C-alpha positions as CSV (number, residue, x, y, z in Angstrom):
1,M,-15.4,-0.6,29.4
2,N,-16.2,1.2,26.3
3,Q,-19.3,-0.8,24.3
4,E,-18.5,0.4,21.4
5,Q,-14.7,-0.4,21.4
6,F,-15.6,-3.8,22.8
7,N,-17.6,-4.4,19.9
8,Q,-15.4,-3.2,17.6
9,I,-12.8,-5.5,18.6
10,A,-15.5,-8.4,19.4
11,S,-16.9,-8.2,15.8
12,G,-14.8,-6.1,13.5
13,Q,-13.6,-7.3,10.4
14,G,-9.9,-6.7,10.5
15,F,-6.9,-7.3,12.6
16,I,-5.0,-5.7,15.6
17,A,-1.4,-4.1,15.4
18,A,0.9,-5.2,16.8
19,L,3.6,-2.1,18.0
20,D,4.5,-3.1,21.1
21,Q,8.3,-4.2,20.8
22,S,10.1,-3.1,23.9
23,G,13.9,-3.1,25.5
24,G,15.3,-6.2,23.9
25,S,13.3,-6.6,20.3
26,T,13.9,-2.7,19.4
27,P,17.1,-2.5,18.1
28,K,15.8,-5.8,15.7
29,A,12.8,-3.9,14.9
30,L,14.7,-0.9,14.3
31,K,17.5,-2.7,12.2
32,L,14.7,-4.1,9.8
33,Y,13.4,-0.8,8.9
34,G,16.6,0.2,7.8
35,I,18.1,2.1,11.2
36,A,21.3,0.1,12.3
37,E,22.0,0.4,16.0
38,T,25.4,2.8,15.2
39,D,22.3,5.5,14.1
40,Y,21.5,6.0,17.9
41,S,23.0,5.9,21.6
42,G,21.4,4.5,24.4
43,D,18.0,3.7,25.2
44,A,16.8,7.1,24.8
45,Q,17.5,7.9,21.2
46,M,16.7,4.1,20.4
47,F,12.7,5.0,21.9
48,D,12.5,8.2,20.0
49,Q,13.9,6.5,16.8
50,V,11.4,3.0,17.1
51,H,8.7,6.2,17.8
52,A,9.2,8.0,15.1
53,M,8.7,4.9,13.3
54,R,5.4,4.0,14.8
55,T,4.2,7.9,14.7
56,R,4.9,7.3,10.8
57,I,2.8,3.9,10.9
58,V,-0.2,5.3,12.5
59,T,-0.4,8.9,11.1
60,S,-0.8,6.6,7.6
61,P,-3.9,7.5,5.5
62,A,-4.0,3.5,5.4
63,F,-4.3,3.1,8.7
64,D,-7.1,3.3,10.4
65,G,-10.1,1.1,12.0
66,K,-11.8,-0.1,8.7
67,R,-9.2,-2.4,8.7
68,V,-7.1,-2.1,11.9
69,L,-9.5,-2.7,14.8
70,G,-7.0,-2.1,17.3
71,A,-3.4,-1.5,18.0
72,I,-0.9,-2.7,21.7
73,L,1.4,-0.4,22.4
74,F,4.4,-0.3,24.9
75,E,4.0,1.8,28.1
76,N,6.7,4.0,26.3
77,T,4.5,5.1,23.9
78,M,1.4,5.4,25.8
79,D,3.2,7.9,27.7
80,R,4.2,9.9,24.3
81,Q,1.8,11.6,21.7
82,F,1.3,11.3,18.1
83,E,0.5,14.7,16.3
84,G,-0.3,16.4,19.8
85,Q,-2.7,13.8,21.0
86,D,-2.0,11.1,23.9
87,A,-1.3,8.5,22.2
88,A,-4.7,6.2,23.0
89,T,-6.7,9.3,22.5
90,Y,-5.2,9.4,19.3
91,L,-6.0,6.3,17.9
92,W,-9.4,5.9,18.9
93,Q,-10.6,9.4,17.9
94,K,-8.7,10.0,15.3
95,K,-8.2,6.8,13.5
96,K,-11.0,4.5,15.3
97,V,-8.4,2.0,16.4
98,V,-8.9,0.4,20.0
99,P,-5.8,1.1,22.5
100,F,-4.1,-2.1,24.5
101,L,-1.2,-1.9,26.4
102,K,2.0,-4.4,26.5
103,V,2.0,-4.7,30.4
104,D,4.4,-7.4,30.8
105,K,8.1,-6.6,32.0
106,G,9.2,-9.3,29.8
107,L,10.0,-13.2,30.0
108,A,12.2,-15.1,32.9
109,A,14.7,-18.0,32.3
110,E,13.4,-21.2,30.6
111,I,11.9,-24.1,33.6
112,N,10.1,-27.2,32.9
113,G,9.8,-25.9,28.9
114,V,8.6,-23.1,29.4
115,Q,9.4,-19.1,29.6
116,L,7.0,-17.3,32.7
117,M,6.5,-13.8,33.0
118,K,9.0,-11.8,34.8
119,P,7.2,-10.6,38.1
120,M,5.2,-7.4,37.8
121,P,5.7,-5.3,40.9
122,G,4.0,-1.7,39.9
123,L,1.1,-4.1,37.7
124,H,-2.0,-2.0,40.0
125,A,-0.7,1.5,39.4
126,L,0.3,0.9,35.7
127,L,-3.4,-0.4,35.0
128,E,-4.5,2.8,37.3
129,R,-2.6,4.9,34.9
130,A,-3.8,2.9,31.4
131,V,-7.2,3.7,32.4
132,G,-6.8,7.2,32.9
133,K,-5.3,7.2,29.1
134,G,-8.1,5.4,27.7
135,I,-6.8,2.1,27.4
136,F,-9.2,-0.7,26.6
137,G,-7.1,-4.1,27.1
138,T,-3.8,-5.3,28.1
139,K,-0.9,-7.8,26.4
140,M,1.1,-10.0,28.1
141,R,3.2,-12.5,26.6
142,S,4.6,-15.9,27.6
143,V,6.9,-18.1,25.5
144,I,6.7,-22.2,25.6
145,N,8.9,-24.3,24.2
146,G,8.1,-27.9,24.6
147,A,5.5,-30.1,25.1
148,N,5.9,-29.9,28.9
149,A,2.4,-30.6,31.0
150,A,3.7,-29.1,34.2
151,G,5.1,-26.3,32.3
152,I,2.5,-25.1,30.1
153,E,-0.4,-25.7,32.4
154,E,2.3,-23.1,35.0
155,A,2.4,-20.9,32.1
156,V,-1.2,-20.6,31.6
157,E,-2.1,-20.6,35.1
158,Q,-0.1,-17.3,35.6
159,Q,-1.9,-16.0,32.2
160,F,-4.8,-16.4,33.7
161,A,-3.9,-14.9,37.4
162,V,-2.8,-11.9,36.0
163,A,-5.9,-11.8,33.8
164,S,-8.2,-11.8,36.8
165,L,-6.6,-8.4,38.2
166,I,-6.7,-6.6,35.0
167,L,-10.6,-7.5,34.7
168,S,-10.8,-6.5,38.1
169,A,-8.9,-2.4,36.7
170,G,-12.3,-2.8,34.0
171,L,-9.7,-4.1,31.1
172,V,-9.9,-6.7,28.6
173,P,-6.8,-9.0,28.6
174,I,-5.5,-10.3,26.2
175,I,-3.8,-13.7,27.0
176,E,-0.8,-14.3,25.2
177,P,1.1,-18.4,25.6
178,E,3.2,-17.9,22.8
179,V,4.2,-21.5,21.5
180,N,7.5,-21.3,19.9
181,I,7.7,-22.0,16.2
182,K,10.6,-23.6,16.3
183,A,9.9,-25.9,18.8
184,A,10.4,-30.1,17.6
185,D,7.3,-30.3,19.6
186,K,4.9,-27.5,18.5
187,Q,2.0,-29.7,17.8
188,Q,2.0,-31.7,20.9
189,A,2.8,-28.1,23.3
190,E,-0.2,-27.1,20.9
191,V,-2.6,-29.9,22.1
192,L,-1.4,-29.3,26.0
193,L,-1.7,-25.7,25.5
194,K,-5.5,-25.9,24.3
195,A,-6.6,-28.3,27.1
196,S,-5.1,-25.7,29.6
197,I,-6.8,-22.9,28.5
198,G,-10.0,-24.5,28.2
199,K,-10.1,-25.4,31.7
200,H,-9.2,-21.9,32.8
201,L,-11.5,-20.5,30.3
202,D,-14.6,-22.3,31.9
203,A,-13.6,-21.4,35.2
204,L,-13.9,-17.7,34.2
205,A,-17.5,-16.2,35.4
206,S,-19.9,-15.8,32.9
207,K,-19.4,-12.1,32.3
208,Q,-15.8,-11.9,32.1
209,K,-14.3,-11.6,28.6
210,V,-10.4,-11.8,27.5
211,M,-9.0,-12.3,24.1
212,L,-6.4,-14.8,23.6
213,K,-3.3,-14.2,21.4
214,L,-1.6,-17.5,19.9
215,T,0.6,-18.9,17.9
216,L,-0.7,-20.4,14.2
217,P,-1.3,-23.7,15.5
218,S,0.1,-26.8,13.2
219,A,-3.1,-28.7,13.2
220,D,-5.2,-26.2,11.0
221,G,-9.1,-25.1,13.1
222,L,-7.2,-26.3,16.4
223,Y,-8.5,-22.9,18.1
224,T,-11.8,-23.1,16.3
225,D,-13.9,-23.8,19.7
226,F,-12.1,-20.7,21.4
227,T,-13.7,-18.5,18.5
228,R,-17.0,-19.9,20.2
229,H,-16.5,-19.6,23.9
230,S,-18.7,-17.3,25.4
231,N,-15.5,-15.8,27.9
232,V,-13.7,-15.0,24.7
233,A,-14.3,-11.8,22.8
234,R,-11.6,-12.6,20.3
235,V,-8.9,-14.8,19.1
236,V,-6.0,-13.1,17.6
237,A,-3.1,-15.1,16.1
238,L,0.5,-14.0,16.4
239,S,3.0,-14.0,13.2
240,G,5.6,-15.8,15.4
241,G,8.5,-15.4,13.2
242,Y,6.3,-16.6,9.7
243,S,6.6,-14.3,7.0
244,R,4.0,-12.6,5.9
245,E,3.1,-14.3,2.9
246,Q,3.2,-17.4,5.1
247,A,1.5,-15.7,8.3
248,N,-1.1,-14.8,6.1
249,A,-1.3,-18.3,4.4
250,L,-1.5,-20.0,7.6
251,L,-4.3,-17.7,9.2
252,R,-6.9,-18.2,6.4
253,K,-6.4,-22.0,7.5
254,N,-8.0,-21.0,10.9
255,P,-11.8,-19.6,11.1
256,G,-12.6,-17.3,13.3
257,V,-9.1,-16.1,14.1
258,I,-7.9,-12.5,13.0
259,A,-4.5,-11.6,13.1
260,S,-2.3,-9.6,15.6
261,F,1.2,-9.2,13.9
262,S,3.6,-7.5,14.3
263,R,7.0,-8.4,12.3
264,A,4.6,-9.6,9.6
265,L,2.8,-6.1,9.5
266,T,6.2,-4.0,9.0
267,E,7.6,-6.2,6.4
268,G,8.8,-4.4,3.7
269,L,8.7,-0.8,5.8
270,T,12.0,1.5,5.3
271,A,13.1,5.0,6.9
272,Q,14.4,5.9,3.4
273,Q,11.1,5.4,1.8
274,S,9.5,8.3,0.7
275,E,6.1,9.1,1.5
276,A,4.1,7.7,-1.0
277,E,6.5,4.6,-1.3
278,F,5.7,4.2,2.7
279,N,2.0,4.6,2.8
280,A,1.9,2.4,-0.6
281,A,3.9,-0.3,1.2
282,L,1.5,0.3,4.1
283,D,-1.6,-0.4,2.8
284,Q,-0.3,-3.1,0.8
285,S,0.5,-5.0,4.2
286,I,-2.9,-4.0,5.8
287,E,-4.8,-5.1,2.9
288,S,-3.4,-8.3,2.4
289,I,-3.3,-9.0,6.8
290,A,-7.1,-7.9,7.1
291,Q,-7.9,-10.0,3.7
292,A,-6.4,-13.2,5.3
293,S,-8.5,-12.1,8.6
294,R,-11.7,-12.5,6.9
295,T,-12.1,-16.0,7.0
């Protein structure tokens, strides 16, 4: 583990940029950016377009490690370059932004109110490649759609089981059991989730460090205990479909938790903007999220 990177993630003042849309979420991300599905044909062109968008973001003067502590990439981006350098190398060496990799393969069908992660048969090889590329940590997402205790426990158990493999590879896992913000019993689901996560955290070995990426909770400060847990490097929050203004307002009510926003980060950015307009809009977005993360 790179100690300088760990220190930045564990105690830096800023947030983590989630630039890891893949597969089914990419067309929506591009549409919000002003690129319609008629502007490209097939997955190869689609990923070229989204890589161009991400390149524009990470190469902007507004994007650097003073406010953006880390950035989550997906596999296709890790295997590409920014300005002639491997993506992860560019992020750290040029921008001082710590690189993470999304490793899950998407969501399984809902059972017991949750969507577990699909099987990851190539995980070991992917983790080896990630280490070779200079990746610091990983991210994996499952979704909780209701306050079903058995389902929530299964989701958390799966997350920690995969996290154990990631830790063994020398990487820091971001555990992300997202609670759907539209769940009718969201607050009850979050109480169950906190209890399950706490139990699994307490079972970790003393030197094992994980990160938690959680939905902004209905009860302010619900996850503050986790920010002080000896096995937790950082607690980050996902925007989950909230607007940037809503997400920032909720984040301010959760001391010690920092942002790891995706759509809320890129809100207002379009392919049609001039470089000056784009950089100004991105700077405003980054500054507002960084400020909300400093609580």
